[in-house]
N, C-alpha and C positions, 0 to 999 in steps of 0.2 A: 082327407088331410088337407088343410088350407096350406096357400102359399109360404105364409108364414112360418107354420109347422117344419114345412118340409125343408126351407133354409136353414131353421134352427136345427133340425136333424143333420144336415149334412154339416154343420159347423162341429157336431159332436162326433162324427166319424173321424178315425183314426187317419194320420196322414199316412201317404204311399212310402214305404220303408225305401224305396228306390230313390225317393226325391229328397231323402235325409242324408243321403252318402255326400260329406263334402269335400273328401279325399279320393280319386281313385287308388286302387289299390296298387297298381306298377309306377303311382305318382309320390309313395311315402317314401320318406327319407332313409336312405341305408345308411347306418352308422357303423354296421361291422367292420372295426379296422382303423376307424377315425381316430387320428391324434390330434385334437383342435390346439390352436396357438392360445395359448391364454396370458394375451399381451396385458388386458387389465382386468378389473372386477366385474365389468360385464361380461367380457370373453368366459371367465370363471364361472358366472352365476348362469349362462345361459348354455354352457355345456354340462354342467350338473343338472340343469332340469331336463335337457335331452337324456342323460344319464339313468335319471330317474323313471325317464318313461319305457328306457331300453331294457329289452327281456334277455339279457345278454350280462356276462362278466365285464368289468372293467377294471383296470389298472390303476391305483391311485399311487402317485410319487409323490411322499411327503418331502417339505422342506429339509429334514435332516436324513435325507435318502431312503428312509424305509420304504419298502415296496408292500402294496397291499391289493390282491386281487381279490374279487368276490363280486357277490349281487349286490346292487345298491338299491335299497327296500325303502329307504325313509329319506327326507330330508326336512330339515327345519331352518328357514331361513328367518335371519333377523336382519336389524336395521345396518350392520356392520358384518364382514367376513368372520371378525371373532367370535361372534355370538349366533352363527351361521354352522348346522352341522350337517354331515351327512352320515346314513347310519349302512354297515353294509354287513352281508354275511360273506366272510371269508370262504375262499375257494378250499383251504386245508380242515375247514370244519370246526376250526374255534369259535369261540363266542361271539355273538353281535360285538362288532367294533364300531366306535364313533370317530369321526375324523372333523376338525374344524375345517372350515373353509380357507381360514387364514394359514392352515398349514400346508395346504395342497399345492405342489410346485408343479405336477402334470398330471394328464389324464389320456388314458387310452381306452378304446372299445375294443378290448381283446376278446372276449366270448362270441361264440355264434347267437345270432341274436334268434331267440326260440320262436318268436314269434312270426319272423319273418316266411311269407307264405301261408300262413295258418289262417286266413281269413275265411268266411263261410263261403263265399264266392269261390276261394280256390278246391274246399271240399266239396262242393256240390258239383263242380265242373269235373273233379277226379271220381265223384260218383258216377256222374254219366258218360264219362271216359271208359270205366272200368266196365259198367253195364252194358255199352257199346260193344264190348269188346269180348260179350258171354259170360262175363263173370257172373256166378250164383252165391246166393246167401251174402250178398254185401248189404251194406248200410251206412248210413251217415253218420260215423263215429270218428272223433277226432284222432288224429296219431298220436302217438307215447312220447313224451319228451324224452329226450337223451338222457 
């Protein structure tokens, strides 16, 4: 193999997965229990983006006083608050609900973050701890969600 071929082959190799991690597991933002101050449009948009990435329930208080608690699974951002929407699966099991950003008075991260501590590294660490403790017939399987 020539030096040129070796260089080309090195470029085609997959990157080291450890070098791709950009956020340390313990450095991730903890949103559970957070009630953001929604002083302006930017605060609201930022909080709703975080809520979209959150893996727990949120409580939205509308400007008319109605409260909706559930899992925020989608958002549609527009030019204005009036043409931007979030969609939730309510905790009470009723159908999907769409709420305009313009109708939101308050937001709270009420539910347990189902993804907290569920990284691959945490699973591997738990596996090796259990194996070191002498457990038999263990495997690297994800925990069941509540």
